[in-house]
C-alpha positions in Angstrom: 0.0 0.0 0.0 1.5 3.4 -0.9 2.4 5.8 1.8 1.1 9.4 2.2 4.3 10.5 0.4 4.4 10.8 -3.4 6.3 8.2 -5.3 7.0 8.2 -9.1 5.8 5.5 -11.4 7.1 5.9 -15.0 8.0 9.5 -14.1 4.4 10.3 -13.0 3.6 11.2 -9.3 1.5 8.6 -7.5 -1.1 10.7 -5.6 -2.7 9.0 -2.6 -6.0 9.9 -0.9 -4.0 11.5 1.9 -2.3 13.8 -0.6 -5.5 14.6 -2.3 -7.1 15.6 1.0 -4.2 17.9 1.8 -4.3 19.5 -1.6 -8.0 20.2 -1.8 -8.7 23.0 0.6 -11.2 25.6 -0.5 -11.0 29.2 0.7 -13.4 30.2 3.4 -16.9 31.0 2.2 -18.3 34.4 2.7 -21.9 34.2 3.8 -23.9 37.4 3.4 -27.0 37.9 5.5 -29.4 38.5 2.6 -32.2 37.6 5.0 -35.9 38.5 5.2 -39.1 37.1 6.6 -42.6 36.6 5.2 -45.7 36.6 7.3 -45.5 35.5 10.9 -47.2 32.2 10.3 -44.8 31.1 7.6 -41.6 32.9 8.5 -38.6 32.2 6.2 -35.1 33.4 5.7 -33.0 33.5 2.5 -29.3 32.9 2.9 -26.9 33.8 0.1 -23.1 33.5 -0.2 -20.3 34.2 -2.6 -19.3 31.2 -4.9 -16.1 29.3 -4.0 -13.8 28.4 -6.9 -13.8 24.6 -7.7 -16.8 23.9 -5.5 -19.1 21.3 -6.8 -21.8 22.2 -4.2 -22.6 23.6 -0.8 -24.2 22.3 2.4 -26.1 24.6 4.8 -26.2 23.9 8.5 -28.5 25.5 11.1 -28.7 25.8 14.8 -31.3 27.3 17.2 -28.7 28.2 19.8 -25.4 28.6 18.0 -23.7 25.5 19.4 -25.2 22.3 18.0 -25.7 22.6 14.2 -27.7 20.2 12.1 -27.5 19.7 8.3 -30.3 21.7 6.8 -29.8 21.1 3.1 -27.4 20.1 0.3 -28.1 22.9 -2.2 -25.9 21.6 -5.0 -24.2 24.4 -7.0 -26.7 27.0 -5.9 -25.4 29.9 -3.8 -28.6 30.6 -1.9 -31.4 28.8 -0.1 -34.7 29.9 1.4 -35.5 28.1 4.7 -39.2 28.2 5.7 -41.1 27.4 8.9 -39.0 29.5 11.2 -40.4 30.8 14.5 -41.1 34.6 14.7 -38.8 36.2 17.3 -36.4 33.3 17.5 -32.7 33.7 16.7 -31.3 31.2 14.3 -27.6 30.6 13.4 -26.3 29.3 10.0 -23.1 28.3 8.3 -22.2 26.9 5.0 -19.5 24.5 3.7 -18.4 23.9 0.2 -17.6 20.4 -1.2 -15.7 19.1 -4.2 -16.7 16.4 -6.7 -15.6 13.7 -4.2 -18.0 15.4 -1.6 -15.1 16.4 0.7 -16.2 19.4 2.6 -14.3 22.6 3.5 -14.2 24.0 7.0 -17.4 25.9 7.9 -17.8 29.5 6.9 -18.2 32.1 9.7 -21.6 31.6 11.3 -24.3 34.3 10.8 -27.3 34.9 13.1 -30.7 36.0 12.2 -33.7 37.1 14.3 -36.9 36.1 12.6 -39.2 39.1 12.3 -42.7 38.9 13.5 -42.1 38.4 17.2 -43.9 40.7 19.6 -43.5 40.7 23.4 -44.4 43.1 26.2 -41.4 44.4 28.1 -41.4 44.5 31.9 -42.6 47.8 33.5 -40.5 49.4 36.2 -43.7 50.5 38.1 -47.4 50.2 37.4 -47.4 53.8 36.2 -44.5 53.2 33.7 -45.2 53.3 30.0 -46.0 50.0 28.3 -43.1 48.6 26.4 -43.7 46.8 23.1 -40.7 44.9 21.8 -40.8 43.5 18.3 -38.3 41.7 16.0 -37.5 43.4 12.6 -35.8 42.8 9.3 -33.5 45.3 7.6 -35.2 47.6 5.2 -38.8 46.8 6.2 -41.2 49.4 7.6 -43.1 48.5 10.8 -46.1 50.1 12.4 -47.0 49.5 16.1 -50.8 49.6 16.5 -53.0 49.6 19.5 -56.7 48.7 20.1 -59.0 48.6 23.1 -61.5 46.2 21.3 -59.5 44.3 18.7 -61.7 45.9 16.0 -60.4 49.4 15.6 -56.6 49.8 15.4 -54.6 53.0 15.7 -51.1 53.4 14.5 -48.9 54.7 17.4 -45.4 54.4 15.8 -43.9 53.8 12.4 -40.2 53.0 11.7 -38.0 51.5 9.0 -35.5 49.0 10.3 -31.8 49.6 9.6 -30.7 46.2 10.9 -32.0 42.8 11.9 -32.8 43.2 15.6 -35.4 43.8 18.4 -36.9 47.2 18.6 -38.8 48.8 21.6 -41.6 51.2 21.5 -42.8 52.9 24.8 -46.5 53.7 24.8 -47.1 56.6 27.3 -50.9 55.9 27.3 -50.3 52.2 28.1 -50.0 53.0 31.8 -53.3 54.9 32.0 -55.7 52.6 30.0 -57.4 49.6 31.6 -57.2 47.5 28.5 -54.9 47.9 25.5 -53.9 45.3 22.8 -50.8 45.7 20.5 -49.8 44.4 17.1 -47.2 45.1 14.5 -47.9 45.5 10.8 -45.1 45.4 8.2 -44.7 45.9 4.5 
């Protein structure tokens, strides 16, 4: 059995599997957060990355906590994927590996995190007379309206903002402390 060193047969190098593995190292992938969400009941995210030279395909991995990743999909030669069924307000983590024609994978790309838009929670109040705090998750470039209602029929827009990054935003409703009953929702474009 040949060793991991190259030997010559008729002047041609004998390349072993060990040498092949050492030679095939792809550069790290660059994963761009080209992410967005649809409606809250069917939240999705689209991941996109730059192509890697000599890659035959890519595998996307996902994690709900940033530590234990599972294989989400082998996307072949495509440099993007849309993942559906995500939970609004949850933070998800992703990384991508490239593989060659022998399906040997590169090291993982840098992980990216994404907060799925559509989450809405009420923040804690310092005192009973403190303003109500409405916290909601947003996607970059989308416009959001915080609306309030006393009867779930007539809604009034209290606040409008366009998100500049994927994060949680907070709106403080000064009337929230004085009204007996007030419901909140967010509406996005």
